[in-house]
C-alpha positions in Angstrom: -5.8 -45.2 -4.1 -4.8 -43.0 -7.1 -3.6 -39.4 -6.8 -6.9 -38.2 -8.4 -9.1 -40.0 -5.8 -7.0 -38.6 -3.0 -7.2 -35.1 -4.5 -11.0 -35.4 -4.8 -11.4 -36.7 -1.3 -9.4 -33.9 0.4 -10.9 -31.2 -1.7 -14.4 -32.6 -1.5 -14.2 -32.9 2.3 -12.9 -29.4 2.7 -15.5 -27.9 0.4 -18.3 -29.7 2.2 -17.0 -28.2 5.5 -16.8 -24.7 4.1 -20.3 -24.8 2.6 -21.8 -26.4 5.7 -20.4 -23.6 7.8 -21.7 -21.0 5.4 -25.3 -22.4 5.6 -25.1 -22.5 9.4 -23.7 -18.9 9.5 -26.0 -17.1 7.2 -26.1 -13.4 7.9 -29.5 -12.1 8.9 -28.7 -8.4 9.4 -26.2 -5.7 8.2 -24.2 -6.0 11.4 -23.8 -9.8 10.9 -22.9 -9.3 7.2 -20.4 -6.6 7.9 -18.7 -7.5 11.2 -20.1 -10.9 12.2 -22.3 -9.4 14.9 -19.2 -8.0 16.7 -19.1 -10.9 19.0 -16.3 -13.1 17.6 -13.8 -14.5 20.3 -10.2 -13.3 20.2 -8.8 -16.9 19.5 -11.2 -17.5 16.6 -10.7 -14.1 15.1 -6.9 -14.7 15.4 -7.2 -17.9 13.3 -9.7 -16.3 10.9 -7.4 -13.2 10.4 -4.3 -15.4 9.8 -6.3 -17.3 7.2 -7.5 -14.1 5.6 -3.9 -12.9 5.6 -2.2 -16.0 4.3 -3.4 -15.7 0.7 -2.3 -17.4 -2.4 0.6 -15.1 -2.5 1.8 -16.2 0.9 1.0 -19.9 0.7 1.9 -20.5 -3.0 4.0 -17.7 -4.3 6.1 -16.6 -1.4 7.9 -19.9 -0.9 8.0 -20.2 -4.7 9.8 -16.8 -4.9 12.2 -17.9 -2.2 12.9 -21.1 -4.1 13.5 -19.2 -7.4 15.4 -16.2 -6.2 16.6 -16.9 -2.7 17.6 -13.8 -0.7 15.6 -11.4 -3.0 12.4 -12.9 -1.9 13.1 -12.1 1.7 11.4 -8.7 1.0 8.1 -10.5 1.3 8.9 -12.0 4.6 10.3 -8.8 6.1 7.7 -6.5 4.6 4.5 -8.6 5.4 5.7 -9.5 8.9 6.7 -6.0 9.9 3.6 -4.5 8.4 1.4 -6.6 10.6 3.1 -5.3 13.7 2.4 -1.7 12.4 -1.2 -2.6 11.7 -1.8 -4.1 15.2 -0.1 -1.4 17.1 -0.8 1.9 15.2 -4.1 1.2 13.4 -6.6 -1.4 14.5 -7.0 -0.6 18.2 -7.9 3.0 17.4 -10.3 2.2 14.5 -12.1 -0.4 16.6 -12.5 2.2 19.3 -14.0 4.5 16.7 -16.8 2.0 16.4 -17.8 1.9 12.7 -18.0 -1.0 10.4 -15.7 0.0 7.6 -12.5 1.8 7.0 -14.1 4.2 4.7 -16.6 5.1 7.4 -13.7 6.4 9.4 -12.4 8.5 6.5 -15.9 10.0 5.9 -16.5 10.9 9.5 -13.1 12.0 10.5 -12.7 14.4 7.6 -16.4 15.5 7.7 -16.6 15.0 3.9 -18.6 13.0 1.4 -15.8 13.6 -1.1 -13.4 11.9 1.3 -15.7 9.0 1.5 -16.1 8.7 -2.2 -12.3 8.8 -2.6 -12.0 6.1 0.0 -14.5 4.0 -1.9 -12.4 4.3 -5.1 -9.2 3.5 -3.3 -10.8 0.4 -1.7 -12.0 -0.9 -5.0 -8.6 -0.3 -6.7 -6.7 -2.0 -3.8 -9.1 -5.0 -3.5 -9.6 -5.6 -7.2 -5.8 -5.7 -7.7 -5.4 -8.1 -4.8 -8.2 -10.4 -5.6 -7.0 -10.9 -9.1 -3.9 -12.6 -7.7 -6.0 -14.8 -5.5 -8.1 -15.9 -8.5 -4.9 -16.7 -10.4 -3.8 -18.9 -7.5 -7.2 -20.6 -7.5 -6.9 -21.3 -11.2 -3.4 -22.8 -10.8 -4.5 -25.2 -8.2 -7.7 -26.3 -9.9 -5.7 -26.6 -13.1 -3.4 -29.2 -11.6 -6.1 -31.0 -9.6 -8.7 -31.5 -12.3 -6.5 -31.2 -15.4 -8.4 -28.3 -16.7 -7.4 -24.9 -18.1 -6.5 -22.2 -15.6 -9.4 -20.1 -16.9 -11.9 -22.8 -16.1 -10.2 -23.2 -12.6 -10.6 -19.4 -12.0 -14.4 -19.7 -12.8 -14.9 -22.6 -10.5 -13.2 -20.8 -7.6 -15.2 -17.6 -8.2 -18.4 -19.5 -8.0 -17.4 -21.2 -4.6 -16.3 -17.9 -3.2 -19.4 -16.1 -4.2 -21.5 -18.9 -2.6 -20.2 -18.7 0.9 -19.1 -15.1 1.0 -22.2 -13.7 -0.5 -24.5 -15.9 1.6 -22.9 -15.5 5.0 -21.1 -12.2 4.8 -18.5 -11.6 7.6 -20.3 -14.1 9.8 -19.9 -16.9 7.3 -16.5 -15.9 6.3 -15.1 -15.8 9.8 -15.9 -19.3 10.7 -15.1 -20.6 7.3 -11.7 -19.0 7.6 -11.1 -20.7 11.0 -11.6 -24.1 9.3 -9.4 -22.9 6.4 -6.6 -22.0 8.7 -6.6 -25.5 10.2 -6.4 -27.0 6.7 -3.6 -24.6 5.7 -1.4 -25.1 8.7 -1.4 -29.0 8.3 -1.0 -28.6 4.5 2.1 -26.3 5.0 3.9 -28.0 7.8 3.4 -31.7 7.3 5.2 -31.8 3.8 7.9 -29.5 5.3 8.6 -32.0 8.0 8.7 -35.0 5.6 11.1 -33.2 3.2 13.3 -31.9 6.0 13.8 -35.4 7.2 14.6 -36.7 3.7 17.1 -33.9 2.9 18.7 -33.1 6.2 17.5 -35.7 8.8 16.0 -33.0 10.9 12.3 -33.3 11.9 12.0 -29.5 12.4 12.1 -27.8 9.0 13.7 -24.5 10.3 16.6 -26.6 11.8 16.8 -28.5 8.5 17.3 -25.1 6.7 20.4 -24.4 8.8 21.4 -28.0 9.0 23.5 -30.3 6.8 22.4 -31.7 3.5 22.7 -35.5 3.9 21.5 -36.9 0.5 25.1 -37.4 -0.6 25.9 -39.6 2.4 26.9 -38.7 5.9 30.6 -38.4 5.1 29.9 -35.8 2.4 27.4 -33.8 4.3 27.6 -30.1 4.1 25.2 -27.2 5.2 22.1 -27.2 3.0 22.6 -23.5 2.1 26.1 -24.1 1.0 24.9 -27.0 -1.1 22.4 -24.7 -2.8 25.0 -22.0 -3.4 27.2 -24.7 -5.0 24.3 -25.9 -7.3 23.4 -22.3 -8.3 27.0 -21.4 -9.1 27.7 -24.6 -10.9 24.7 -23.9 -13.2 25.6 -20.2 -13.8 23.0 -18.7 -11.4 23.9 -16.3 -8.7 24.5 -17.7 -5.1 21.3 -18.5 -3.5 22.1 -16.4 -0.5 23.1 -13.4 -2.6 20.7 -10.6 -3.7 20.5 -9.0 -7.1 18.2 -6.1 -6.4 19.6 -2.7 -5.6 19.6 -1.7 -2.0 17.2 1.2 -2.8 14.7 -1.0 -4.6 14.9 -3.7 -1.9 14.2 -1.0 0.8 11.4 0.6 -1.2 9.7 -2.8 -1.9 10.0 -3.9 1.7 8.7 -0.5 3.0 5.8 -0.6 0.6 4.8 -4.0 1.6 5.1 -3.1 5.3 3.0 0.1 5.1 0.6 -1.4 2.6 -0.1 -4.3 5.0 -1.1 -1.7 7.7 -3.5 -0.1 5.2 -5.3 -3.1 3.8 -9.0 -2.7 4.4 -9.9 -6.4 4.3 -7.4 -7.1 7.2 -8.4 -4.0 9.2 -12.1 -4.9 9.1 -11.3 -8.3 10.6 -10.6 -6.7 14.0 -14.0 -4.9 14.0 -15.5 -8.3 14.6 -14.3 -8.8 18.2 -16.1 -7.7 21.4 -13.9 -4.8 22.6 -10.8 -2.7 22.1 -9.1 -5.0 24.7 -10.0 -8.1 22.6 -8.3 -6.4 19.6 -5.0 -6.6 21.2 -5.6 -10.2 22.4 -6.7 -11.2 18.9 -3.6 -9.5 17.4 -1.4 -11.7 19.5 -3.2 -14.9 18.4 -3.0 -13.7 14.8 0.7 -13.1 15.0 1.3 -16.6 16.5 -0.8 -18.2 13.9 1.0 -16.4 11.1 4.4 -17.1 12.6 4.1 -20.8 12.0 3.7 -20.3 8.3 6.3 -17.5 7.9 9.0 -19.4 9.9 8.5 -22.4 7.7 8.4 -20.7 4.2 12.2 -20.2 3.8 12.8 -23.9 4.6 10.1 -25.0 2.0 11.6 -22.6 -0.6 15.1 -24.0 0.0 13.9 -27.6 -0.2 12.0 -26.9 -3.4 15.0 -25.3 -5.1 17.2 -28.2 -4.1 14.7 -30.9 -5.3 14.1 -29.1 -8.5 17.6 -28.7 -9.6 18.5 -32.3 -8.6 15.5 -33.7 -10.4 15.7 -31.7 -13.6 19.2 -30.8 -14.6 20.9 -33.2 -17.0 17.8 -35.5 -17.0 16.8 -37.3 -20.2 13.4 -36.1 -21.3 12.3 -39.7 -21.8 13.1 -40.4 -18.1 11.8 -37.2 -16.4 9.7 -37.8 -13.4 5.8 -37.9 -13.7 5.4 -34.7 -11.9 7.3 -32.9 -14.7 5.0 -34.2 -17.4 1.9 -33.3 -15.2 2.8 -29.7 -14.9 4.0 -29.5 -18.5 0.6 -30.6 -19.7 -0.8 -27.6 -17.8 1.6 -25.3 -19.6 3.4 -24.4 -16.3 6.6 -26.2 -17.1 8.3 -26.3 -20.5 11.4 -27.6 -22.2 13.2 -26.7 -25.4 15.7 -29.1 -26.7 18.0 -26.4 -28.1 21.0 -28.7 -28.9 18.9 -31.7 -29.9 20.5 -34.0 -27.4 17.3 -35.1 -25.6 18.8 -33.8 -22.2 17.4 -31.0 -20.0 19.9 -28.2 -19.2 18.5 -26.2 -16.4 21.2 -23.4 -16.4 21.3 -19.5 -16.1 19.4 -17.7 -18.7 15.8 -17.2 -19.8 14.9 -19.1 -22.9 11.5 -17.3 -23.3 12.6 -13.8 -22.0 10.0 -14.0 -19.3 7.0 -14.8 -21.5 4.8 -17.8 -20.8 5.5 -20.7 -23.2 2.9 -21.3 -25.9 2.3 -24.9 -27.0 1.8 -25.5 -30.7 0.1 -28.8 -30.3 2.9 -30.9 -31.8 5.6 -33.0 -30.3 9.3 -33.1 -31.1 11.8 -35.9 -31.8 12.4 -36.5 -28.1 8.7 -36.2 -27.3 8.9 -32.7 -26.0 6.1 -30.2 -26.7 6.9 -27.9 -29.6 6.6 -24.3 -28.6 5.7 -21.2 -30.7 7.7 -18.7 -28.6 10.7 -17.2 -30.4 13.8 -18.5 -28.5 16.7 -16.5 -27.2 20.4 -17.4 -27.2 20.5 -18.0 -23.5 21.6 -21.3 -22.2 18.5 -22.3 -20.2 16.3 -24.9 -21.8 13.8 -25.3 -18.9 11.0 -22.8 -18.1 8.8 -23.1 -14.9 6.2 -21.0 -13.3 7.6 -20.3 -9.8 4.1 -20.4 -8.3 3.9 -24.1 -8.8 6.9 -25.0 -6.7 5.0 -25.3 -3.4 2.4 -27.5 -5.0 5.0 -29.6 -6.9 7.4 -29.9 -4.0 5.8 -33.0 -2.4 5.7 -34.7 -5.8 9.4 -33.9 -6.4 10.3 -35.3 -3.0 8.3 -38.5 -3.7 6.0 -38.0 -0.7 2.9 -40.1 -0.1 -0.2 -39.2 -2.4 -2.3 -38.1 0.6 0.4 -35.5 1.4 0.2 -34.2 -2.1 -3.7 -34.0 -1.9 -3.3 -32.2 1.5 -1.1 -29.6 0.0 -3.6 -29.0 -2.9 -6.4 -28.6 -0.3 -4.2 -26.0 1.6 -3.5 -24.0 -1.5 -7.2 -23.8 -2.3 -8.0 -22.8 1.2 -5.4 -20.0 1.2 -6.7 -18.5 -2.1 -10.4 -18.8 -1.1 -9.9 -17.4 2.3 -8.4 -14.1 1.2 -10.6 -13.8 -1.9 -13.6 -14.0 0.4 -12.3 -11.2 2.7 -11.5 -9.0 -0.2 -14.9 -9.7 -1.8 -16.6 -8.6 1.4 -14.7 -5.2 1.5 -15.6 -4.7 -2.2 -19.2 -5.4 -1.5 -19.5 -3.2 1.6 -17.6 -0.3 0.0 -20.3 -0.2 -2.7 -23.5 -1.1 -0.6 -22.7 0.7 2.7 -20.1 3.4 2.0 -21.5 4.4 -1.4 -25.2 3.4 -1.6 -26.2 3.7 2.1 -24.1 6.7 3.0 -24.1 8.8 -0.1 -26.8 7.7 -2.7 -29.7 6.2 -0.8 -29.5 6.9 2.9 -33.0 5.7 3.7 -32.5 2.2 2.5 -33.5 -0.7 4.7 -31.1 -3.4 6.1 -32.6 -5.9 3.7 -31.9 -3.6 0.8 -28.4 -2.9 1.8 -27.5 -6.6 2.1 -29.1 -7.2 -1.3 -26.8 -4.5 -2.8 -23.9 -6.0 -1.1 -24.6 -9.4 -2.7 -25.1 -7.8 -6.1 -21.8 -5.9 -5.8 -20.1 -9.2 -4.8 -21.3 -10.8 -8.0 -20.1 -8.0 -10.3 -16.8 -7.7 -8.5 -16.1 -11.4 -8.8 -16.8 -11.3 -12.5 -14.2 -8.5 -13.0 -11.8 -10.3 -10.6 -12.2 -13.6 -12.6 -11.3 -11.8 -15.8 -8.1 -10.4 -14.5 -7.4 -13.7 -12.8 -7.4 -15.3 -16.1 -5.5 -12.3 -17.7 -3.4 -11.0 -14.8 -1.1 -8.0 -15.1 1.7 -10.3 -13.9 2.0 -14.1 -14.2 3.5 -14.3 -10.8 0.9 -14.2 -8.0 3.1 -12.5 -5.3 4.1 -9.7 -7.8 0.5 -9.0 -8.7 -0.4 -8.9 -4.9 2.6 -6.6 -4.3 1.0 -4.0 -6.5 -2.0 -3.9 -4.2 0.2 -3.3 -1.2 1.7 -0.4 -3.1 -1.7 1.1 -3.7 -2.7 0.6 0.0 0.6 2.2 1.2 0.1 5.3 -0.9 -3.5 5.8 -0.1 -5.1 4.4 3.1 -2.0 4.0 5.4 -0.8 7.6 5.6 -4.3 9.0 5.6 -5.5 6.7 8.4 -2.4 7.2 10.4 -2.5 11.0 10.2 -6.3 10.8 10.9 -5.6 9.1 14.2 -2.5 11.0 15.4 -2.6 14.5 13.8 -5.6 16.5 15.0 -4.6 19.3 12.7 -5.0 17.3 9.5 -8.2 18.1 7.6 -10.2 17.2 4.5 -8.4 19.8 2.4 -5.2 18.0 2.8 -6.4 14.4 3.1 -8.4 14.3 -0.1 -5.7 15.6 -2.5 -3.1 13.5 -0.5 -5.0 10.2 -1.2 -5.7 11.1 -4.8 -2.1 12.1 -5.6 -0.6 9.2 -3.8 -2.7 6.4 -5.4 -2.8 8.1 -8.8 0.9 8.3 -9.0 1.5 4.8 -7.8 -1.1 3.3 -10.1 0.2 5.4 -13.1 3.7 4.2 -12.5 2.8 0.5 -12.2 0.6 0.7 -15.3 3.2 2.5 -17.4 6.1 0.1 -16.5 3.9 -3.1 -16.7 2.2 -2.4 -20.0 4.0 0.3 -22.0 7.7 0.8 -21.1 10.9 -1.1 -20.7 10.7 -3.2 -17.5 14.3 -2.4 -16.6 14.5 1.4 -17.1 12.8 2.4 -13.8 13.1 5.8 -12.2 16.1 5.7 -9.8 15.9 1.9 -10.2 12.7 1.6 -8.1 10.5 -1.1 -9.6 6.7 -1.0 -9.6 6.6 -3.3 -6.5 8.3 -0.6 -4.5 6.9 2.7 -5.9 4.1 2.6 -3.4 6.6 3.9 -0.8 7.3 7.0 -2.9 3.6 7.5 -3.4 3.2 7.2 0.4 5.8 10.0 1.0 4.0 12.1 -1.6 0.7 11.6 0.3 2.3 12.6 3.6 3.8 15.8 2.2 0.8 16.9 0.3 -1.7 16.1 3.2 0.4 17.8 5.9 1.4 20.9 3.8 -2.2 21.7 2.7 -3.7 20.9 6.2 -1.4 23.4 7.9 -2.1 26.1 5.3 -5.9 25.7 5.6 -8.4 26.0 8.5 -8.3 23.2 11.1 -11.0 20.6 11.6 -14.0 21.4 13.8 -13.7 21.3 17.6 -15.9 18.3 17.6 -13.7 16.3 15.2 -10.5 17.3 17.2 -12.3 16.0 20.4 -13.2 12.8 18.7 -9.6 12.2 17.7 -8.4 13.0 21.3 -10.9 10.5 22.6 -9.8 7.8 20.1 -6.2 8.2 21.2 -7.0 8.3 24.9 -6.5 4.7 26.4 -8.5 5.7 29.5 -11.6 6.3 27.5 -12.0 2.8 26.3 -15.2 1.9 24.4 -16.5 -1.6 23.8 
């Protein structure tokens, strides 16, 4: 069976499963649309939350980042993992006990302010739109490779599928679809890792393969895989794979922003509103962490394997003899080669021939058959460009794995991007239909009208997300998503945390704190992404890490103003005390 047929088979079966679940789980009320009726089991919610969490950034781009930059990419592993611990210990048990259906509901009621609710809606839209454009980019990458179409067309196809099952079923449909997507993802991530670990190191367990010996050069010449990677990198002029190039301050700020941003992501928080009780929240959190751990403990091995395979396959290869996978990705514009010295040989060495820009194909071929590019070249040594987000998808092809494994990976990549996009879309739609329309503009609307507004909001949000998926602020999925974490860290996380644990915090401090935190972070990201030199950062802190500074700004402003203004009402302070009291547990 050809690769195309395997791809169609796996993708077709998975789509049929998702759509079938959406039909069977159609939401009939606002409670089912927003929180799946509040009766999801801890185990099912654990798998669904893990699927919601393991986005295209995790599944596709995190391992690709580890492959491309080694130690530097550990910021994603540390930040996202640590952040989930913060989320499940400091945030979700208390918000679930509060008993509302959205994060913005908590802000509006806790601070007794319509303005706080409106600011929360704006923050949720900014965060989710930034996040979802990264997912749409991931969907476009996968569909581009699967069906040999442009990335833009792939984004539009993915958007239509997400709208169908998210808009139809709401949280009820999303939850059980995400359970199925987690199963697809876990097999798609681990099975290729096992195969490649056996081929490169002889270890059936990828994590042991990462710290084991590289055996491809023969048993007598076997050396540790990481040492082999360091040798390959140094020989080609790159830094050692296990060394970092980011400054300590920037590394700390990025990791902290990812960590605190994770604990403030509304689409992950709301997943824990679907379980039966506060006790079930903690049980569901344990299941979620266990499900996530399988992926996160495998990602470093996949990244190292991909880096090794890529350098072995590409460097000093004749273009006329490059493997088929190279040409496949080149045809999609995601790999490119410039024959600078006209020798017909690919030199993959240190240097960036395109200075970070995506290659543009002129439509013509060179003497050696290479694609002629319109980009102005630099004097650096590297002749090879690749989009790091493709490495997870290309890894099975580079390793020569069976075609059904390649198709399985593609199905997993699609599942990862679609699962998170659906969760983000739900938060966007509920922020508009429930938090804005129902709570502020039209309080007397019926349940039926509210669900209708939610579906309309989903459609408009997806159109905007599709545009930015086609024209993202960064070509790297994980980097685009990191901006969303910075926005969440500077707005929701400190405000929710202080709202739970500081009775004295009031609306006079919380509102300007959120506004200043997210405005500063968004302004810094926008300025350095679109208008300024990308290296001349303030104190060396990159846009990925500036959310940590925005968070500190939020804390300082909120606490200072709150203690200089009247305290909240006695009723609000009693409510906060009840939320924090473990003996006063609500279902």
